[in-house]
N, C-alpha and C positions, 0 to 999 in steps of 0.2 A: 421582773420576774428573776429569781433565782433558779441556777439551771439545777433542773432536778436529775435523779439518777431511774434509768429505766426498771422495769419489773425484773430483770434479770438480776442487775445489780442489785436492786433491795434486797431480793431473796438471799443474795451472796450475805450483805451487809446484815444483815438480819440475825445470822447465826454467829457475827463476831461480838467479841465482849464491848462493853459500852466503855466509853473513855471517860465522860464526865456529864452529869445533865442529861443524860439520854440522847448524847452525840456519840460520832465514833469518831474515830484519828484513824485514816487508811493513807496508804500508799496507793495511787492508780497506776498501772502498768498499761501504756497508750501501744496500739497495733504495730508504730514505728520503732518500739523499744523504750522510748522515754519514759522514765520511773518520776512520779510526780507526788511529793513527799510532803508530808503535813496538811492532808487536807482534813478539814471539818466537814463532817456531814451531819446534819440538824438531823431531830427526829421524825422529820417528817421527807427524809431522804433527799433534803437540798443540799447542794455543796454551798456553805457559809462562807468557807475562803481557804486560801491555800497559803498556810504558814504565818505571816504576818497584814496578808492583802485580803480585805473583803471581795467578796466577786458577786457582783451584783445582777450578773446576765451571763449567759453561756459566751456572748462577745468577748467578755473580760477574761475567759479561762485561759484562751491562746489553744485551745484546741476542741473538739466537740465530743458530746456525750459517746456518739455511735465510735468514736476513737478509742475508746477504754477497751481492753481488750482481759482484764484482769484486776482485780480489787484484793490488798492486802490489809491485814489488820497491822497498824504500827503501834505496839507498847510504848508506853509512854514512862520514861526512867523517871525515878523521885532525884529531883535536883534537877532534872533538862528543864530549858526554857519552854513554857506552853506557848503554843500558835498564839498569836496576837489576837486574833478574833476571840478565843474564849477568856485569854487575859484580860480585856477590857472588859467583858460581859459581867466576869465574877468578881471586879476590882472594887464594887459596891459594898 
């Protein structure tokens, strides 16, 4: 089961601009100060992947959903390489 954001994070992300096909591209700020960039969140608030790696479950994240202190919209710049998880799904 894909890792799913809690209600508080879901509410925050719902106010952010979409990235592509209903997904959001965000940076997660963890309670210990780490910043996790290029996080692709699905329309149903699941973490699909981080950068070029699909994340099939919470264990594969390297942190717990409860460790997320803040979530920021990450704008995508034209010419910037797309996170691999979306690049594969839109290649067809």
